[in-house]
C-alpha positions as semicolon CSV with decimal commas, in nm:
position;residue;x (nm);y (nm);z (nm)
1;X;20,820;0,492;-12,675
2;X;20,794;0,143;-12,823
3;X;21,088;-0,080;-12,918
4;X;21,070;0,015;-13,287
5;X;21,090;0,385;-13,205
6;X;21,380;0,327;-12,966
7;X;21,575;0,132;-13,230
8;X;21,503;0,391;-13,502
9;X;21,598;0,693;-13,292
10;X;21,905;0,550;-13,119
11;X;22,224;0,691;-13,264
12;X;22,573;0,781;-13,145
13;X;22,517;1,125;-12,990
14;X;22,820;1,352;-12,972
15;X;22,664;1,679;-12,857
16;X;22,490;1,676;-12,519
17;X;22,286;1,935;-12,333
18;X;22,426;2,070;-12,007
19;X;22,170;1,875;-11,808
20;X;22,247;1,624;-11,533
21;X;22,125;1,266;-11,545
22;X;21,919;1,156;-11,247
23;X;22,065;0,866;-11,050
24;X;21,730;0,693;-11,006
25;X;21,670;0,705;-11,379
26;X;22,003;0,534;-11,443
27;X;21,938;0,275;-11,173
28;X;21,601;0,200;-11,331
29;X;21,762;0,152;-11,674
30;X;22,043;-0,068;-11,542
31;X;21,803;-0,274;-11,333
32;X;21,587;-0,352;-11,637
33;X;21,895;-0,425;-11,851
34;X;21,988;-0,713;-11,620
35;X;21,742;-0,920;-11,822
36;X;21,942;-0,894;-12,145
37;X;22,018;-1,227;-12,313
38;X;22,309;-1,412;-12,156
39;X;22,444;-1,747;-12,275
40;X;22,458;-2,000;-11,987
41;X;22,336;-1,714;-11,766
42;X;22,698;-1,606;-11,708
43;X;22,602;-1,235;-11,713
44;X;22,968;-1,139;-11,779
45;X;22,925;-0,762;-11,796
46;X;23,038;-0,530;-11,519
47;X;23,043;-0,151;-11,518
48;X;23,097;0,167;-11,321
49;X;22,902;0,484;-11,401
50;X;23,067;0,816;-11,318
51;X;22,944;1,174;-11,300
52;X;23,055;1,493;-11,127
53;X;23,399;1,510;-10,967
54;X;23,491;1,141;-11,004
55;X;23,431;1,174;-11,379
56;X;23,621;1,501;-11,407
57;X;23,917;1,354;-11,220
58;X;23,934;1,056;-11,456
59;X;23,902;1,275;-11,764
60;X;24,186;1,495;-11,639
61;X;24,405;1,184;-11,622
62;X;24,298;1,066;-11,968
63;X;24,365;1,400;-12,133
64;X;24,716;1,420;-11,986
65;X;24,820;1,059;-12,053
66;X;24,949;0,927;-12,387
67;X;24,723;0,657;-12,534
68;X;24,830;0,296;-12,497
69;X;24,795;0,016;-12,746
70;X;24,443;-0,121;-12,720
71;X;24,409;-0,477;-12,591
72;X;24,177;-0,570;-12,877
73;X;24,141;-0,470;-13,243
74;X;23,824;-0,294;-13,360
75;X;23,967;-0,177;-13,695
76;X;24,039;-0,510;-13,870
77;X;23,723;-0,503;-14,091
78;X;23,860;-0,187;-14,255
79;X;24,107;-0,402;-14,448
80;X;23,821;-0,526;-14,669
81;X;23,680;-0,279;-14,922
82;X;23,309;-0,326;-14,848
83;X;23,356;-0,246;-14,479
84;X;23,606;0,029;-14,546
85;X;23,354;0,203;-14,773
86;X;23,093;0,196;-14,494
87;X;23,342;0,353;-14,254
88;X;23,446;0,618;-14,506
89;X;23,083;0,706;-14,580
90;X;22,984;0,767;-14,219
91;X;23,311;0,950;-14,151
92;X;23,247;1,183;-14,445
93;X;22,897;1,264;-14,319
94;X;23,011;1,309;-13,959
95;X;23,303;1,541;-14,031
96;X;23,100;1,719;-14,297
97;X;22,833;1,802;-14,038
98;X;23,105;1,983;-13,842
99;X;23,236;2,166;-14,148
100;X;23,569;1,982;-14,134
101;X;23,724;1,912;-14,475
102;X;23,880;1,576;-14,561
103;X;24,227;1,731;-14,586
104;X;24,195;1,917;-14,253
105;X;24,401;1,676;-14,046
106;X;24,428;1,911;-13,750
107;X;24,054;1,971;-13,742
108;X;23,980;1,601;-13,762
109;X;24,221;1,521;-13,482
110;X;24,073;1,793;-13,260
111;X;23,725;1,653;-13,320
112;X;23,838;1,299;-13,243
113;X;24,004;1,409;-12,921
114;X;23,661;1,506;-12,785
115;X;23,625;1,134;-12,722
116;X;23,860;1,182;-12,426
117;X;23,594;1,378;-12,240
118;X;23,307;1,170;-12,384
119;X;23,177;1,474;-12,574
120;X;23,106;1,646;-12,241
121;X;22,829;1,400;-12,154
122;X;22,715;1,443;-11,793
123;X;22,758;1,071;-11,715
124;X;22,983;0,801;-11,855
125;X;22,965;0,426;-11,805
126;X;23,288;0,227;-11,814
127;X;23,241;-0,139;-11,908
128;X;23,470;-0,432;-11,829
129;X;23,460;-0,806;-11,760
130;X;23,689;-1,081;-11,628
131;X;23,959;-1,183;-11,875
132;X;23,845;-1,545;-11,866
133;X;23,542;-1,441;-12,071
134;X;23,576;-1,536;-12,439
135;X;23,410;-1,439;-12,768
136;X;23,064;-1,565;-12,673
137;X;23,063;-1,357;-12,355
138;X;23,189;-1,051;-12,545
139;X;22,881;-1,097;-12,764
140;X;22,662;-1,113;-12,454
141;X;22,817;-0,790;-12,329
142;X;22,730;-0,628;-12,661
143;X;22,368;-0,741;-12,629
144;X;22,358;-0,596;-12,279
145;X;22,499;-0,265;-12,404
146;X;22,238;-0,246;-12,679
147;X;21,969;-0,319;-12,422
148;X;22,099;-0,034;-12,206
149;X;22,102;0,201;-12,507
150;X;21,741;0,123;-12,597
151;X;21,622;0,159;-12,238
152;X;21,797;0,496;-12,222
153;X;21,597;0,602;-12,529
154;X;21,279;0,495;-12,351
155;X;21,374;0,741;-12,075
156;X;21,446;1,020;-12,326
157;X;21,822;0,982;-12,287
158;X;22,094;0,918;-12,542
159;X;22,433;0,753;-12,556
160;X;22,750;0,697;-12,753
161;X;22,950;0,374;-12,739
162;X;23,322;0,451;-12,706
163;X;23,571;0,180;-12,798
164;X;23,813;0,475;-12,803
165;X;23,839;0,441;-12,426
166;X;24,028;0,112;-12,472
167;X;24,328;0,335;-12,553
168;X;24,328;0,438;-12,186
169;X;24,246;0,103;-12,027
170;X;24,527;0,119;-11,770
171;X;24,434;0,470;-11,656
172;X;24,068;0,376;-11,626
173;X;24,134;0,051;-11,441
174;X;24,358;0,229;-11,191
175;X;24,102;0,504;-11,134
176;X;23,824;0,251;-11,079
177;X;24,036;0,025;-10,859
178;X;24,027;-0,272;-11,097
179;X;24,286;-0,549;-11,101
180;X;24,457;-0,543;-11,441
181;X;24,535;-0,914;-11,423
182;X;24,169;-1,000;-11,376
183;X;23,980;-0,742;-11,579
184;X;23,966;-0,665;-11,950
185;X;23,847;-0,311;-12,007
186;X;23,601;-0,301;-12,297
187;X;23,451;0,041;-12,369
188;X;23,301;0,363;-12,243
189;X;22,944;0,479;-12,296
190;X;22,862;0,851;-12,288
191;X;22,514;0,913;-12,144
192;X;22,303;1,227;-12,142
193;X;22,040;1,432;-12,325
194;X;22,110;1,506;-12,690
195;X;22,124;1,858;-12,826
196;X;21,848;1,824;-13,087
197;X;21,976;2,118;-13,292
198;X;22,341;2,012;-13,322
199;X;22,430;1,914;-13,683
200;X;22,658;1,644;-13,540
201;X;22,349;1,470;-13,402
202;X;22,153;1,495;-13,726
203;X;22,371;1,390;-14,020
204;X;22,237;1,115;-14,242
205;X;22,343;0,759;-14,171
206;X;22,306;0,456;-14,393
207;X;22,248;0,087;-14,334
208;X;22,300;-0,198;-14,579
209;X;21,972;-0,317;-14,738
210;X;21,809;-0,608;-14,557
211;X;21,859;-0,859;-14,839
212;X;22,235;-0,806;-14,830
213;X;22,244;-0,917;-14,467
214;X;21,965;-1,171;-14,421
215;X;21,835;-1,463;-14,629
216;X;21,489;-1,616;-14,583
217;X;21,447;-1,977;-14,690
218;X;21,151;-2,216;-14,687
219;X;20,869;-1,971;-14,760
220;X;20,838;-2,067;-15,128
């Protein structure tokens, strides 16, 4: 698989096959991802990948603990119409693929709660970094995460980024033995093999046309 194919086929997968992920495959992916871009070579990202009993034990804690207030805000862009419309469009397609109507609040909540068990993915990566890291290093962590996602595609694996896990930062930090004063918890990342037949993995997504995002000057 080349880079173009990996970019085109990467998507947030929410239905996984009941198939374990090989440790050596994950180590190979993470080892390659070390070479993601990193301003000043700080390499701020840190992570723990769980499977099996350690993962089940953490998920049991998450599903029995009320969510906390997240330590950062991922929803602010929704206050501007253009971004809100993009969110509403993908939400409509996603819930529609599951046959959940817009006015089915209970059904929507039940579907969203599957985030707590990372959609039953066989492995989950939990990502964090020292609190002294600022916006530039958060950006570096995002580039590293994208690199991981594309390398997973190269291996035939899939993923789903989960900012949702920030609602359980304290539970996760305690389970992983992380010092709350030192570490900001960032996100989870579900990892596994997609169910190719699941409608939830096949609904149409949209992206803004190139010329609305990027300008090219000096080629006249």
